[in-house]
C-alpha positions in Angstrom: 11.9 -8.8 10.2 11.5 -12.2 8.5 11.1 -13.7 12.0 7.7 -12.1 12.3 6.3 -13.3 9.2 3.1 -15.3 9.4 4.4 -18.7 8.4 0.7 -20.0 7.3 0.4 -17.4 4.7 0.5 -18.5 0.9 3.7 -17.9 -1.2 3.0 -15.1 -3.5 4.2 -14.5 -7.2 8.1 -15.3 -6.6 7.1 -18.6 -4.7 9.3 -17.8 -1.9 7.4 -19.3 1.2 6.9 -17.1 4.3 7.5 -20.3 6.5 11.0 -20.8 4.8 12.0 -17.2 5.1 10.7 -17.3 8.7 12.6 -20.6 9.6 15.8 -19.5 7.8 15.6 -15.7 8.9 19.2 -16.1 10.9 20.7 -17.3 7.5 18.8 -15.1 5.2 19.1 -11.7 6.9 22.8 -10.9 5.7 22.0 -12.0 2.4 18.8 -9.9 2.1 20.4 -7.0 4.0 22.6 -6.5 1.2 20.0 -7.0 -1.4 17.9 -4.5 0.4 21.1 -1.9 0.6 21.7 -2.3 -3.1 18.2 -1.8 -3.9 17.9 1.4 -1.8 21.3 2.7 -2.9 20.6 2.2 -6.5 17.0 3.4 -6.2 15.9 0.1 -7.9 13.5 -2.5 -7.0 15.0 -5.6 -8.0 13.3 -7.2 -10.9 12.2 -10.4 -9.3 10.5 -8.7 -6.5 8.5 -6.3 -8.7 5.8 -8.7 -10.0 2.4 -8.2 -8.3 -0.7 -10.5 -9.4 -3.8 -8.5 -8.9 -6.8 -10.7 -7.9 -10.4 -9.1 -8.3 -12.2 -9.9 -5.0 -16.0 -9.4 -5.0 -17.0 -6.4 -2.6 -20.0 -8.2 -1.6 -19.7 -11.9 -1.0 -22.4 -12.5 -3.9 -21.4 -10.9 -6.9 -24.3 -11.2 -9.5 -22.7 -9.4 -12.4 -19.3 -8.9 -14.1 -19.0 -5.2 -13.3 -15.8 -4.0 -12.7 -17.4 -1.6 -10.0 -18.2 -4.6 -8.0 -14.8 -5.7 -7.4 -11.9 -4.6 -5.1 -8.3 -5.2 -6.5 -6.2 -7.0 -4.2 -2.3 -7.2 -5.0 -0.5 -10.0 -4.1 3.1 -8.8 -3.7 6.5 -10.8 -3.2 6.8 -11.5 0.8 10.5 -10.3 0.3 9.2 -7.1 -1.4 6.8 -6.6 1.4 9.4 -6.8 4.0 11.5 -4.2 2.3 8.4 -1.9 1.8 7.6 -2.2 5.6 11.2 -1.1 6.1 11.0 1.9 4.0 7.4 2.7 5.3 8.8 2.9 8.7 11.5 5.5 7.5 8.7 7.4 5.4 6.5 7.4 8.5 9.0 9.1 10.8 9.5 11.6 8.4 5.7 12.6 7.1 3.8 11.5 10.6 4.7 14.7 12.3 3.5 16.7 9.5 0.1 15.1 8.9 -3.2 16.9 10.1 -4.5 15.5 13.2 -7.8 14.9 11.2 -6.0 12.6 8.8 -7.4 8.9 9.5 -6.3 7.1 6.3 -3.5 4.7 6.7 -2.7 5.9 10.5 -2.1 3.6 13.2 -5.0 3.5 15.9 -7.5 5.3 13.5 -10.2 4.0 11.6 -13.0 4.9 9.3 -15.3 4.4 12.4 -13.2 7.3 14.3 -13.6 9.7 11.2 -17.4 9.1 10.8 -17.8 9.7 14.7 -15.7 12.7 14.7 -17.5 14.2 11.6 -21.1 13.4 12.7 -20.2 15.2 16.3 -19.1 18.3 14.5 -22.3 18.1 12.0 -24.8 17.5 14.8 -22.7 20.5 17.0 -23.3 22.7 14.2 -27.1 21.6 13.4 -27.8 22.5 17.0 -27.8 26.2 16.1 -31.0 27.7 14.5 -31.2 28.2 10.8 -28.1 25.9 10.0 -27.7 23.1 7.5 -24.8 20.8 6.5 -23.8 19.4 3.2 -21.3 16.6 3.0 -19.3 15.4 0.2 -17.5 11.8 0.0 -14.7 11.2 -2.5 -12.4 8.3 -2.7 -9.1 9.1 -4.7 -7.1 5.9 -5.8 -5.0 7.6 -8.5 -1.6 9.1 -7.9 0.3 11.2 -10.4 4.2 10.0 -10.0 5.6 13.6 -10.7 3.2 15.1 -8.0 4.0 12.3 -5.4 7.7 12.8 -6.2 7.6 16.6 -5.5 5.3 16.4 -2.5 7.4 13.6 -0.5 10.7 15.6 -1.5 9.3 18.9 -0.5 8.6 17.3 3.4 11.9 16.1 3.5 12.0 12.5 2.2 15.7 12.0 0.5 15.7 11.9 -3.2 16.9 8.4 -3.5 14.0 7.1 -1.7 11.8 9.3 -3.7 13.3 7.6 -6.9 13.1 4.2 -5.4 9.5 4.5 -4.5 8.6 5.5 -8.1 10.3 2.3 -9.5 7.0 0.7 -10.4 5.9 -2.7 -10.0 4.8 -4.9 -13.0 1.1 -6.1 -12.4 -0.7 -9.1 -13.8 -4.3 -9.8 -13.3 -5.4 -13.3 -12.2 -9.1 -14.6 -12.8 -9.3 -18.1 -11.9 -6.2 -19.9 -13.6 -6.1 -17.2 -16.3 -3.2 -14.6 -16.1 -3.1 -11.4 -18.1 -0.1 -9.9 -19.6 2.2 -7.8 -17.6 1.7 -4.1 -17.1 3.5 -1.6 -15.5 1.5 0.2 -12.9 2.5 3.8 -12.6 -0.9 5.6 -11.3 -3.4 3.4 -9.8 -2.9 2.0 -5.9 -4.1 -1.5 -5.6 -5.2 -2.4 -1.7 -2.4 -4.1 0.0 0.5 -2.3 -1.5 2.6 -0.4 1.1 4.6 1.9 -0.3 2.9 2.4 -3.6 -0.4 3.7 -1.8 
């Protein structure tokens, strides 16, 4: 997987450069295969890969105030961890995808918000063609996961218990604004953007 990394991407919290991983993929693949296997068999994420840096990015290009709702949290995670997460994600996807509702659009390949909005508009307009009808729409965004519920749900659909435990081994987060870093925090409920398996 390292040979497919974007070598121009900056190094993340562990300071291991994607360029280095890509250029040395042949030599490092056996080493990291061992690390990944031990991580999954022990249901633990190596401490050195757990740290993520959260950078608040303005939702609009010009943020005029320091309002928490005006920012989107972007998680910068170790490139090695992202690689391991993508491998785990492929296994999860093979288990969960066949069980998903065909109208689920979030986090699915070849589907987008535009598809979802187009489909809902089609059904609403079709419904409104009938006399004496109305439509009411409720939009809700969820970004919180309760770990015990997640564990139950993914285990119920056939995800192996060891993988469930591995997913629940949370990352340490620090927030970075400019050159300032916050103290470490173990994230156990929120789901910052750009985190694969913890979504």
